[in-house]
N, C-alpha and C positions, 0 to 999 in steps of 0.2 A: 388684281390684273393680273397675273402668271393663269389662273383658272379660265376667265374669260377670252382671253387669246390662245387658250388650246383648247377650248370647246369652239369657238366661231372657224378656226382652224377645221374641226370635224365638221362644223355645221357648212362649210362650202363643199365640202366631199360630199358630205348626205344629200344639201339640196340640190347641189347641181346632178349628181346622180338621177338622182332621182326626176327630178324635172327632163334632164335630156333624153333619160329611155321613153319616159311619156309622153315627148314629145315628135320624139325621131318616130314612135310605134306609130302616134296619132297622125302624121303627116303619109307614113308610108299606106295607113290605108285608107287614107283619100287618094292620094296620088293616083292607087290601082282601082279605088272606085274611080273617078275621073273617066281610066285607062275601057273599062270595064265597058262603062257608057256610051264611050266616043267607039269602042270593037267590042258590039252585042254578038259577036261570031264566037268569041273569044271563051265564053259559057252560057250553057241552055237558060238563056230569059223568061223564059213558058216555068223555069222549075219552081217547085215549093219552097227549095232549097238553094237559090240564086245564088247566097252568098258563100256558099260551101266553099267552091274554088276556089276563092278570095280568102278565104282566110287559111286556107292548108297552104296555098303561098306565103302566105304573112308569117306560119310557122318556121319559117327557115329566120326570120330575124331570132327568134329565139335559140332556134342551133347555132347561129352565130356567137350568141352572148353566151354560152356555154360551152363552145369550143374555146374559146377565149379566159373564160374562167377555168378551163383547165388547164392553160398553162401557167396564169395567174396564180392560181391552188399549190398545183404538183409543183410546177418549178418555184417557184417561189418560194415553197416551203423548204424543199430541198438547199435552197441559195442562204436562207436565214440560219437554216437549223447547223447547216454545215460549220458555220460561221461561227455560233452561238454555243454549240458542242467546243469544237478548238477552242472559242475564246476560254469558256467554262472549266474544262479538265486542264488543261496547262496554266493557266492563269491566276486562274482562285486555288487549285484544289497543289497543282503542282511547286507553282511560285508563291500562292499567298496573295498575291497585290489587288486592289480593290475589284468587282466590275467596272467596264469601262475607263481602265485607266490607262493614260497614251505609250505604257512600256509597252500593252501589249500588242500582238503585230496586228490580229485579228477582230481588235476593237470596231476598226472604222467599218470592217464586211458586216459587221455585228448590225452594227446601225443603220447602215445602208440597205440589212434585209431586213428589217423590220416596216421601212416602208414598202420591200418589196412584196414581201408574205403578208404582214396585216392588214394594209391601206388596199396597195392593187389585188393582191389575193381576192379579202374581202368583201371590197368595192365590186368585183366580178363577179364573182360568187354570185351575191344579192341582184346586182343588175341581170344575171342568168334567172334566179328564180323571178324577179320581176316578171319579165319574160316571157319566159315560160306557160308561167299562170295565167297570165295574162291572152295567150296564145291558144291554150286549152280552153279556155274559158269561149273563144267567141268560136275556135272549131266545134264545141259544142253546143252553142245557141245558135249557130248556123241550120241544126237540124229542128229547130223549133220554130213552126209556124208565126208563134202568135210574138215570139220575142222579133221576127226579123218585120212583122209590119211597120213597126218605127226601125227608123236608123237608131234613134238617141236613144231608146230600148237597148239595140242590138249594141251599146258601146258603156254601157253601164259597166261590165269590166274597168275601163279604163277610170270613169266616173269617180269607182271608187278609191282609186290611186292618187287623180287628182285631189277630190277634197281631204284625203290623208297629207297631201304635201301642206293644205291650207291649215290644218289642223296643227300640224307639227312644226308651222310658223308661229303659230300664237303660241302652243307650247314651249320654244322656245327662248322666249321672255322672261318666262316665270326663271329661269337659270342666270340671265345676264339684266335683268331690270325690278324682276319680283320679289324675289330671294335667291339673291344673290348669296357667295362663296364669303362668309367673314370671317371663318375660324378652319384651322385644319379636319374638325372634327366634321365639318358640316359637306364635305365634297362629295362624299358617296349620298351621303341622303340627298343634295339636289341632283345627281346626276339618275340617282332611279326613282323620284319625284317625274323625272324628266320621260318615261317611259311610262308607268300607272297616269299621267294628269291626263297623258295623247292617246292611252285607252280610252281612257274613262270619257275624253272631250270627242272620240268619236261615237262612240256607241249610239249616242242618239242623234248623228247626222246621218250615220248610214242606214237607219229606221228611217230616217226622214226620203234619204234619195232613197231609199230603197222602192219606199211608197210613190213619190213623183215619178220615176223612170219604169216602172215594173208595170203589166198587170194583174190583176187580179190573181189569174188564172193563167196558164200556160204549159204545155208537154213538151217533151222531145220523142220523135218519131222519126224513122227510118223508110219511110215510104207513102203518100197519102198525109192527111187533115185528121186528125185522130175526131170524131163527132162525137166522142165522149168526155171530151177534153172540157170538164164542169167540175168547181170545186169539190171532192172529195171522190171521186174519181181514181181508178186504179190508175197510176201515170203521169196523173195531173201534180205542179209545183203552185205554190202562188208566192206573192211577194214576198209576205211575211215568213214564210219558210226561207226566202233568198237571205230576208236580211237576220236571221235567226243562225243558218250558217255562217255566214259572214262575220256575225260576232263571236261566234266559237272558235272560227281562227282568230278572231282578234284575241281571246280571254285568253284562248289558249297557246299562243303566245307567248302572251307577257308572263302567265304564270311557269308557262317553260322556263324563262330566263331564270327567273326567282328562284325557281328551285335547282338550274344551276348554280345559281349565285350562293345557295346555303351548302350546297358541296364543295365549290372550290374557294370559298373567300375564310382567311381565317380567323376573321369572328366571329365564326359559327362551331359546332365542336366538333364536326367532322373531320377537318384540316388540321385542328389542333390536337385531334387522334393520332391524325397520321405524322405531324411535328414530333409529338410524344416518342410514337413508337421508332425514332432515330438515339432515341439513347440505348437501343442495343442493336444498331447498326444498320448498315443501307438495308441487307437483305430485309430484316422485317419490316422497317418504313416503305419498301417497294413492293410488299404482301398486302401491308392496310389500305395503300394506294390502291393498287388492282380492285381488293373487296372495295373499297368506295366507290370505283367507278363501274365495277356490277348494279351493285345498288342504285346509283342516280340514275340510271335506265327507269326504273319502275314506274315512278311518278309520270316523269316524259309521255312514255308509252301509253299508259292510262289516258293522261290528257286526247295523245293523238287518235286513239283508238274512238276515246268520246267522241271527238270534234267529227271524224270520219263516218263514224256510225250517222251522229244528229245531220250532218248535212247529207248526207248519198240517201237519207231514210225522205228527208222535206224535200230534196232537187234534184234529187238523182245522182249523176256524177258534175253537172254540171254545179250543182251542191259543193263538191268536193273543193273542185274550181275556183269557187267562190269562197270557199276559207282557205284559200291560199294568201286569194285576193286578201282576206282578212288582215289573215298573219301577217303578210307585207305591206299593210296601207299603213303604219307606222314606221316605214324603212326610214324615212329622213333622219329621225329622230333617235333609232335604233340605229345606225351606220353612225349620226352624227359624235354619240359616246363611246362606240366602238372607234372611231378614227381618234379620237380622245386620249387614248391609252398610246400610240405610238407615238404621238406627239410629245407627251409628255415624259415617255422614256426616253427617246430621243434627247429630247431637253437634257436631260438628266445625265445623258453620256457626254455633252456638248462641254456640260459644267463641270464635269470630273476631268476630262481633258482640257478643258482651260484653265485648270484649278482656279475656279472663280472661290472659292471658301464653302466653308461648312456649310455655314449658314443657305447658301443659295442652294447646294444637294439636298440637304433638310427640307427645301420646298421643292425642288423637284421629288422628291421621293415619295412627299407626301399625295402631290397629285397622282405620281405613278403608279401608287399604291392600289386610291382606286382605280384606276386604268387597269390593272389585273382583271379586279373583279370586272370592271363591265366588259372586259373582253371575251372574258368567259360568258357574261349573259348576252353577249354578240351571238358566240359561237354556238350558244342553244339555239339560239332565236331561228338563224341559220340553216341549222340543222333539220330542227323540227317544222320549217317552212318551206326545206327541200323535200321532204317527205309525203307534205300535202302535195308539192307541185309534183313530184314523183308520182304519184298515183289520179292527180288530173291529167295527166298525160298521158299515163295509161288506158285512162279510161277514153281520150279521145281517138285513141291507137284501137282501143278495142270496140270504138262506134266504125272507125275507118273500112277495117275490116269488117264489118258485117255482123258481130260479134253483141251491137250494142243490147238487143232484145233478146236474144236465145242464151246469151251467157257463153263463158267459156270455163270446160268442162275439166277439173286440174285432175280430174280421178284418170282422162284419158292416158293413156302410155308414154308418149312422147312428151302432153305437157308436166306429167308429176315426173321425169327423166327430167326436164330441161328444170323442174324449178328447185331441185337439186342445185343443177351445176350452176342457175344464178346464184344462190345462196353461199357458193364457195365463189364466187367471182369477188365480192370486197375481201377475204383475207388473201385469195392471190395478187388483189392492186395492194391492201396494205403491205404484204410481203416484199412487193420489188418497191413500193416509196420505201419501205421502214430502214432497206440494205443499199437503197440507193443514198440517204442520210451516211447511212456508216458506212462507206465507201469515202463518200463528198470527206464526211469527218476525220476520219483517217488519216487524211491527204493533208486536210489543214494541220490537224493537229501534229505531226511531222515536222510542217514546215515552221511552225512556232515552235516549237523544241529544238530545231534546227538555227534557227536565227536566235534564241536564246543561249545555244550551246557556241555556236561561231562569232557571234557578237556580244560575249559578256556584258560589254559597256550601254548597253539597254535596259540591264536593270538597275542601275546609277545614274543614269540619265546622260548620257557621258555619247550616244550612238544614239541615230534617230532609228525606229523600224521600220522594216520593207511591208508598208500596207498595201501597197499592189498587187503583191505576189499572192497574198489573202483575198485579195476579190476577186483577181482571175481565177484563184482556186472555185470560188464558189459559183460564180459565172460559167465556166464551163461544165461546172458538175450540176448546173439546173438547165441546161439546157442538155447536155449529154444526157444523162441520167433519168429524163422525162416522157423520153420517148417511148420505154417501152411500158410503162402504167399508162400513156395516153392512149397507146395502139390499141394494148387492151381495152379500154374502156369503146373503142373507137372502131372498132373492129369485131366487136365481139356480139353486138346487133346485128350487123350485116349479114356476116358469115351464117348465121343461125340462121334469120329471117328467108335467104334465098336456098338454105343449102337446105333445113327441115322446115320452114313452111312458117305460119302468122300463130300456129296454135305452139310450136314448141317456142317460139320467141314470146311468148305469151307466159308460157310458164318460167323463162328465161329471165324476164323483165319481174315478175312478181317475187319469187327467189332472191333476187339480187335486192330491193325494193327493201322486204323484209328484214335482210340479215345488215343490210348497209346501214337502215336507220339504226340499230341499237348497238353497233361495233361503234359509230361513228358518237354516238352518244356516249358511252363508254373510254373512249379513247380521250375525247376530248377532257372530260373531268376528271380523269386519271394524271393527267399529264399537268391539268391547272393547278390540282390541290397539292400533287407533288413542289410547285411552281411555287404558288405560296405559303405550305410546309415551307421548305426553307424560306420566304420572307418571314415566316413568325419568328425562325430559329435567330435569324440576324438582325431582331428587332431585342435580344437581349435575352429570348429565352430558353435554357436547357445549354447553355455556356456560352451563348451568341458568339460573335465571326470567329472561327478559327480553332475553333470544338472541335473534337470528334464528332456531335452530334452535328456541325455545322457540314462538317465534311461530305456526312450519311447523306446530309439533306441536297447537297450537291448533287451526288451521284444521281439520284432520284429524280434529281429537276432535268437534270442532263438526259438520261433513260428516256422522261417524259416529254423532253420538245419536240422529237419526230413525232409521238404519239397527238400532242395536242395542237401543235402548228401544221400537220405534215398531212400524214395518216387521219386523221382523224376526221379534220375539215374537209379533205379532198374525196372523203367516203361521198357528201355533198354530190360534185360532181360526177361521181360514178352516177348515180342514182338517175338524176337529173339529166344528164346529157346521152344515156343510154335511151329513155321512155323516149327524150324528140327526136333521136334520130330516128329510133324506131317510127314515131307518127309520120318525120316527112317521108319518109321511104316506105310506109304502110300500105300506098296505092299500086307499087311497084311492084312489092312483095306479095300482094296478092295476086297478081298479075303476071310476073315472071321466077317466081320462086317454084325449084328442080320439082319437089315433090307435091304440087299444087291438085288437089282433088283428091288423094291418094289417100285411102282411109288409115296405113301405121301413123302418117304427120296427122291423125284428128281430124281429119275436113271429114262434114257431114256427106254421108252415103243419102242421093236420093232412092 
């Protein structure tokens, strides 16, 4: 019953977000389409690409989603980790009291932070991914005469998300009715089956809708109808190519999640090696954790590279957008099992604070242990989808600036220079977010120490901690400290586009994508490994709770907290938000950039 309550709570979030995102986007498209029919002067009705203006407007939907995701991920991450670090360092390490102990002044702020960062932040992040990948696919499809021949064909990206929701609904009944949890060992298996079965179920469904909605052959061009748009000709795509692109994204998402689980779950050897390294202190534990994070990048990057090559080869940039949508087609069930984690974590915190008994806490700990693994899978899923979404948005941007056929030459001096600058931005961004957590955590630690020192009755239960002061610290820090990283992400493409032109901006986007996706995977998996290494020690291994190994593991976990819950996940937003801002402003950059037409800025010379 406890598992079903947590799972259904996560399902509310997963299916509500997916359904509302699809419903609102569909309504916006229909409303703008009605407006265009009533006001034909608002666009060139004789153009073969009459939907291009409509979908460029709709791209603002993705911009709005990512803007809110920035505040949810960065602000939420700072909030939750300031409280978590403060609670762990003073409560666990200095005072030796359990996690979520009601005597710890920061414990309520810590539990609230789980909702702010892991639920609201992850939801906003994946909502932004859905909105942006759909908008990118729609903008790219508006460049194909064949796809515009039928409005239903044009809406194929939305159909992918719609059938994804239906398949995920069917999959959810496995966990609650057909194969329910009967013992503790079943929890992780049942959750993993959700992802695997939804992927298997979606594969033939995606093949069916691809055949039903797409023409046999379609082409993309920037002017006029290509008379050579026949199967096998250069620049042509097919319905089965679109299906393979979507399927590659779908299966790459599943495999990325499973690989993330392998590197972050204490059921497998990598995390157990990190836990064993705690025998020689925190320093070696941190070294092992960093090495694990770097190593965990290898296979996901190969999977993404294979997906990008296959989808790009078969369906051009439209295929990359479909691959992103394929990865997000199981969004409903992915978000369900991700939100399951914070629900069980908070349930354990409430049980501890309410002193409900060891048996209740054992149940919540068992459920929470599986939740940590699903959270890591969710982060890997979000990072992979963010990379594909960012690339598809970049493709839409390149098409809009007129580089869809000629391409962008990275050997142009301005493009190559900004390629390096773009690769630097994730490090600058991470430095800002990490330091923000450090500043907020320092203030939290000092406040918790002050309360223990000035009110010694807190430890023996005769005085009540001041929880409100800790909540206030986290709230004010999250609002204040997210301004600088937020401004960096939002202003970088705007300043670059207007001051240096679209070819400099192309280099900036490409560099930031290549750098950010690898840094995000490494940061998230390093932090996740340290977290689960600590939990493995707490299970009684290497001395258990209170031992020197446990103290070293807590230090590693504390260092990893801002990596896995602030800087790592927030890099998703950096990739996507810079790309969607560039797409929305692309027309303005082309006409209003200061160096427009200048040779030094990379513009072709006639």
